[in-house]
LUMDOPA-893722 format. One record per residue (C-alpha): residue in one letter; x, y, z. Coordinates in Angstrom, 3 decimals. Layout:
BEGIN
{'A' {X Y Z}} ...
! end
This chain:
BEGIN
{'M' {0.000 0.000 0.000}} {'K' {2.920 2.373 0.640}} {'Y' {3.576 2.457 -3.116}} {'F' {0.002 3.305 -4.087}} {'K' {-1.330 5.647 -1.384}} {'S' {-0.024 8.703 -3.291}} {'L' {-2.532 7.867 -6.049}} {'L' {-5.602 7.977 -3.813}} {'P' {-6.250 11.773 -3.797}} {'F' {-6.024 11.890 -7.593}} {'V' {-8.259 8.878 -8.109}} {'A' {-10.737 10.563 -5.759}} {'G' {-10.437 13.806 -7.748}} {'W' {-11.205 12.066 -11.034}} {'L' {-14.143 10.209 -9.491}} {'L' {-15.428 13.538 -8.188}} {'L' {-15.447 14.941 -11.732}} {'L' {-17.201 11.816 -12.976}} {'C' {-19.891 12.333 -10.309}} {'T' {-20.757 15.838 -11.514}} {'D' {-23.744 16.489 -13.729}} {'T' {-21.913 19.165 -15.715}} {'L' {-18.362 17.874 -16.185}} {'A' {-18.645 14.071 -16.187}} {'S' {-18.503 13.538 -19.942}} {'I' {-15.425 15.647 -20.653}} {'A' {-13.727 14.264 -17.524}} {'L' {-14.252 10.707 -18.784}} {'Y' {-12.726 11.462 -22.187}} {'N' {-9.826 13.307 -20.566}} {'G' {-9.100 10.484 -18.135}} {'L' {-9.034 7.886 -20.900}} {'L' {-6.795 9.991 -23.147}} {'Q' {-4.404 10.735 -20.283}} {'L' {-4.217 6.977 -19.610}} {'V' {-3.341 6.238 -23.234}} {'L' {-0.814 9.098 -23.394}} {'F' {1.010 8.171 -20.193}} {'S' {0.978 4.456 -21.001}} {'L' {2.668 4.989 -24.382}} {'V' {4.823 8.077 -23.807}} {'V' {5.805 7.667 -20.149}} {'C' {5.166 4.257 -18.561}} {'L' {6.412 2.130 -21.457}} {'P' {9.674 4.116 -21.937}} {'I' {10.259 4.055 -18.158}} {'W' {9.875 0.265 -18.149}} {'M' {12.246 -0.082 -21.131}} {'T' {14.952 2.362 -19.972}} {'G' {14.631 2.664 -16.192}} {'R' {14.529 6.464 -16.505}} {'M' {11.799 8.811 -15.212}} {'S' {12.693 11.728 -17.473}} {'Y' {9.944 10.830 -19.961}} {'V' {7.453 12.317 -17.509}} {'D' {8.694 15.701 -18.736}} {'I' {7.231 14.873 -22.165}} {'G' {4.001 13.228 -21.056}} {'W' {2.886 15.703 -18.410}} {'P' {2.895 18.869 -20.596}} {'L' {1.427 17.010 -23.580}} {'G' {-1.350 15.975 -21.214}} {'L' {-2.050 19.652 -20.559}} {'T' {-2.466 20.265 -24.290}} {'I' {-4.982 17.389 -24.331}} {'I' {-6.955 19.176 -21.602}} {'G' {-6.872 22.359 -23.660}} {'G' {-7.950 20.591 -26.846}} {'L' {-10.804 18.706 -25.196}} {'T' {-11.983 21.884 -23.496}} {'W' {-12.116 23.648 -26.852}} {'L' {-13.951 20.796 -28.584}} {'L' {-16.377 19.554 -25.945}} {'S' {-17.249 22.431 -23.611}} {'D' {-20.644 24.125 -23.889}} {'G' {-19.861 27.336 -22.036}} {'Q' {-19.560 30.877 -23.328}} {'S' {-17.292 30.841 -26.407}} {'W' {-14.767 33.451 -25.263}} {'R' {-14.277 31.631 -21.935}} {'V' {-13.777 28.308 -23.698}} {'A' {-11.238 29.858 -26.070}} {'M' {-9.381 31.706 -23.299}} {'V' {-8.829 28.729 -21.005}} {'S' {-8.160 26.310 -23.874}} {'V' {-5.428 28.537 -25.288}} {'A' {-3.941 28.975 -21.805}} {'Y' {-3.560 25.207 -21.345}} {'I' {-2.274 24.674 -24.886}} {'F' {0.309 27.444 -24.468}} {'V' {1.586 26.153 -21.119}} {'G' {1.646 22.508 -22.156}} {'G' {2.965 23.202 -25.640}} {'R' {5.828 25.351 -24.415}} {'M' {7.063 22.770 -21.911}} {'G' {6.297 19.817 -24.173}} {'L' {8.246 21.226 -27.121}} {'G' {11.170 21.961 -24.817}} {'A' {11.155 18.374 -23.530}} {'L' {10.899 16.973 -27.066}} {'Q' {13.878 19.105 -28.064}} {'L' {15.894 17.629 -25.189}} {'W' {14.823 14.160 -26.336}} {'S' {15.936 14.881 -29.926}} {'M' {19.320 16.045 -28.580}} {'G' {19.751 12.786 -26.669}} {'R' {19.482 14.451 -23.254}} {'L' {16.887 11.918 -22.064}} {'K' {19.464 9.134 -22.347}} {'Q' {20.597 10.210 -18.882}} {'E' {18.258 10.506 -15.926}} {'F' {17.496 14.058 -14.817}} {'P' {19.011 14.853 -11.396}} {'R' {15.616 15.546 -9.813}} {'Y' {14.505 12.002 -10.596}} {'E' {17.747 10.540 -9.264}} {'Y' {16.986 12.451 -6.076}} {'Q' {13.485 11.003 -6.068}} {'K' {14.885 7.474 -6.290}} {'Q' {17.070 8.148 -3.253}} {'R' {14.013 9.303 -1.302}} {'W' {12.101 6.160 -2.245}} {'I' {14.880 3.964 -0.895}} {'K' {14.976 5.948 2.362}} {'A' {11.201 5.495 2.630}} {'G' {11.548 1.731 2.219}} {'K' {10.376 1.644 -1.402}} {'T' {13.102 -0.672 -2.637}} {'N' {11.202 -1.743 -5.763}} {'T' {12.317 1.240 -7.826}} {'Q' {10.714 -0.022 -11.028}} {'L' {7.306 -0.146 -9.363}} {'A' {7.841 3.220 -7.648}} {'M' {8.668 4.845 -11.001}} {'Q' {5.495 3.497 -12.610}} {'V' {3.344 4.673 -9.696}} {'D' {4.974 8.124 -9.785}} {'A' {4.241 8.373 -13.502}} {'L' {0.649 7.307 -12.919}} {'W' {-0.012 9.923 -10.263}} {'Q' {1.196 12.637 -12.614}} {'G' {-1.158 11.311 -15.275}} {'L' {-3.980 11.156 -12.744}} {'A' {-3.208 14.741 -11.734}} {'N' {-3.901 15.732 -15.347}} {'A' {-7.110 13.713 -15.240}} {'S' {-8.323 15.296 -12.016}} {'F' {-7.256 18.447 -10.179}} {'L' {-5.179 20.069 -12.929}} {'A' {-8.117 19.754 -15.334}} {'M' {-10.640 21.257 -12.909}} {'P' {-9.944 24.964 -13.634}} {'A' {-10.306 24.393 -17.392}} {'F' {-13.483 22.351 -17.191}} {'V' {-15.128 24.608 -14.589}} {'I' {-14.357 27.833 -16.491}} {'A' {-15.446 26.414 -19.848}} {'A' {-18.763 25.173 -18.424}} {'N' {-19.928 28.696 -17.566}} {'P' {-22.492 29.983 -20.119}} {'G' {-22.737 33.459 -18.567}} {'E' {-22.161 36.439 -20.845}} {'K' {-20.978 38.850 -18.160}} {'I' {-17.255 39.090 -17.448}} {'H' {-16.488 38.921 -13.724}} {'L' {-13.730 41.010 -12.134}} {'L' {-12.038 37.848 -10.813}} {'E' {-11.809 36.513 -14.355}} {'I' {-9.940 39.648 -15.425}} {'I' {-7.652 39.449 -12.383}} {'G' {-7.004 35.747 -13.004}} {'L' {-6.148 36.377 -16.648}} {'L' {-3.750 39.204 -15.724}} {'V' {-2.086 37.002 -13.100}} {'W' {-1.757 34.221 -15.673}} {'L' {-0.189 36.564 -18.258}} {'A' {2.257 38.051 -15.741}} {'A' {3.196 34.615 -14.405}} {'Y' {3.640 33.124 -17.875}} {'A' {5.900 36.042 -18.792}} {'T' {7.852 35.622 -15.525}} {'E' {8.452 31.921 -16.142}} {'S' {9.457 32.485 -19.778}} {'I' {11.777 35.411 -18.997}} {'A' {13.435 33.493 -16.150}} {'D' {14.122 30.531 -18.448}} {'M' {15.541 32.816 -21.157}} {'Q' {17.740 34.656 -18.642}} {'K' {19.198 31.402 -17.329}} {'L' {19.804 30.066 -20.838}} {'S' {21.540 33.322 -21.794}} {'F' {23.652 33.162 -18.626}} {'L' {24.718 29.565 -19.301}} {'R' {25.656 30.427 -22.886}} {'A' {27.740 33.388 -21.714}} {'M' {29.533 31.243 -19.123}} {'K' {30.224 28.552 -21.715}} {'K' {31.613 31.142 -24.122}} {'A' {33.837 32.530 -21.363}} {'G' {35.067 29.046 -20.501}} {'E' {33.633 29.173 -16.990}} {'R' {31.738 26.292 -15.406}} {'N' {29.541 25.720 -12.366}} {'K' {28.792 29.403 -11.837}} {'V' {25.643 30.501 -10.014}} {'C' {22.992 32.188 -12.148}} {'N' {22.102 35.280 -10.116}} {'V' {21.124 37.714 -12.860}} {'G' {17.763 39.259 -13.712}} {'L' {14.886 37.579 -11.913}} {'W' {17.347 35.103 -10.383}} {'K' {18.603 37.924 -8.130}} {'Y' {15.312 37.894 -6.244}} {'S' {14.427 34.192 -6.176}} {'R' {16.526 31.066 -6.529}} {'H' {13.707 29.550 -8.595}} {'P' {11.742 32.330 -10.343}} {'N' {10.723 29.899 -13.105}} {'Y' {9.056 27.599 -10.572}} {'F' {7.397 30.549 -8.854}} {'G' {6.087 31.722 -12.226}} {'E' {4.735 28.263 -13.018}} {'W' {2.923 28.102 -9.668}} {'M' {1.367 31.519 -10.260}} {'V' {0.222 30.429 -13.729}} {'W' {-1.976 27.859 -11.991}} {'N' {-3.110 30.346 -9.364}} {'G' {-4.211 32.681 -12.150}} {'L' {-6.354 29.920 -13.645}} {'I' {-7.815 29.078 -10.243}} {'I' {-8.671 32.728 -9.528}} {'A' {-10.351 32.978 -12.936}} {'S' {-12.357 29.813 -12.201}} {'I' {-13.973 31.139 -8.984}} {'P' {-16.953 32.899 -10.666}} {'S' {-17.639 29.825 -12.810}} {'W' {-17.425 27.570 -9.745}} {'L' {-19.900 29.825 -7.939}} {'A' {-22.242 29.530 -10.937}} {'L' {-22.232 25.725 -10.620}} {'V' {-24.020 25.862 -7.255}} {'D' {-27.399 25.654 -9.004}} {'S' {-26.514 22.674 -11.214}} {'E' {-24.574 20.441 -8.791}} {'S' {-25.378 18.944 -5.412}} {'L' {-24.038 20.919 -2.460}} {'V' {-21.541 18.182 -1.536}} {'V' {-20.131 17.925 -5.061}} {'W' {-20.019 21.714 -5.398}} {'V' {-18.079 22.129 -2.135}} {'L' {-15.688 19.334 -3.068}} {'L' {-15.027 20.967 -6.453}} {'G' {-14.061 24.165 -4.646}} {'A' {-11.759 22.182 -2.360}} {'G' {-10.304 20.490 -5.436}} {'L' {-9.383 23.835 -6.993}} {'L' {-7.552 24.829 -3.800}} {'F' {-5.861 21.429 -3.668}} {'A' {-4.537 21.979 -7.209}} {'S' {-2.730 25.132 -6.046}} {'W' {-1.305 23.419 -2.955}} {'K' {-0.179 20.349 -4.894}} {'M' {1.584 22.420 -7.535}} {'F' {3.344 24.359 -4.771}} {'S' {4.496 21.228 -2.947}} {'T' {5.623 19.602 -6.206}} {'L' {7.570 22.645 -7.394}} {'V' {9.226 23.206 -4.018}} {'F' {9.685 19.762 -2.481}} {'D' {8.971 16.893 -4.870}} {'T' {10.623 17.437 -8.271}} {'G' {11.403 21.166 -8.125}} {'A' {13.516 23.370 -5.903}} {'E' {14.637 20.929 -3.219}} {'P' {16.209 18.277 -5.498}} {'S' {17.640 20.983 -7.749}} {'E' {19.409 22.640 -4.832}} {'Y' {20.722 19.326 -3.503}} {'Y' {22.892 18.951 -6.597}} {'S' {23.608 22.648 -7.153}} {'A' {25.133 22.957 -3.677}} {'Q' {27.475 20.079 -4.535}} {'K' {28.515 21.334 -7.977}} {'R' {28.696 25.095 -7.488}} {'P' {31.053 26.452 -4.796}} {'E' {29.182 29.772 -4.572}} {'Y' {25.724 28.248 -4.254}} {'K' {25.635 28.097 -0.455}} {'T' {26.254 31.838 -0.323}} {'Y' {23.498 32.307 -2.902}} {'Q' {21.170 30.288 -0.643}} {'K' {21.900 32.581 2.277}} {'T' {21.305 35.812 0.363}} {'T' {18.411 34.959 -1.977}} {'N' {14.891 33.708 -1.237}} {'M' {14.256 30.132 -2.290}} {'F' {10.836 30.486 -3.936}} {'F' {8.980 33.730 -3.307}} {'P' {10.785 36.727 -4.877}} {'G' {12.099 39.333 -2.465}} {'P' {15.067 41.617 -1.723}} {'N' {18.451 40.060 -1.130}} {'K' {19.494 39.343 2.439}} {'E' {22.788 40.468 3.860}} {'I' {25.144 37.966 5.456}} {'A' {26.153 39.007 8.935}} {'D' {29.905 39.274 9.470}} {'S' {31.197 36.476 11.659}} 
! end
């Protein structure tokens, strides 16, 4: 059971969508397509190679599936359907194309450090069957696409109302700002690495641009992308109170909040900041100083190191 308990919240989230009167049909199609995608693109390559890195292809492509299904099958107001569909396709497409580029360059022939770190944690937790643990980990990410990460899209696109709510505008602005933050942070780091390579320097700490104010501004931007979608979904969730039972309606609201929390915990602890810093502190002599002066996740002013 210790291998499978991580799946339970996501199975429950998908079942919740299937129990709704409004979202059950699209949730069923999405769940089946996510299963096919992850089986072929993630689980099978993991079984053949012993590497988890294929998750980085399957997960974002699963987001584009959510966006495509939302566009094709939702009955809500057309501009809402288009807005949230494009948002998912942009986010998933950007990350998916990046992962496919790494695959074409042969970078997936070596396991990504964050997944090596994950394997070490499994062993410490008594999960010695690494092959099984990898498959379960891949499945929960597929189930996340089938459940909580699909909720903002399906809820927003089910709203037939013509009136634009203030929270929808705020959510869209947050999404745009966060998407720009994530993209700029990635470009700044890539530019920094190219400059260091050209100068013949290795293992330097990227502390330029947005990286001056957060050690992981790309992860912060990605988290805020999801918060923007969740904020924009609040008016549509409120509108569902008349078409769903009170229990299902409340649980959908809790599911939207859970999506934000789960993205935060994943980006900070699971496969994001924590494993990244574990290896950076070993490879980069200046990284421990960077940790002391710069916030880990939330952007903020640099901290001064007290003289000893």
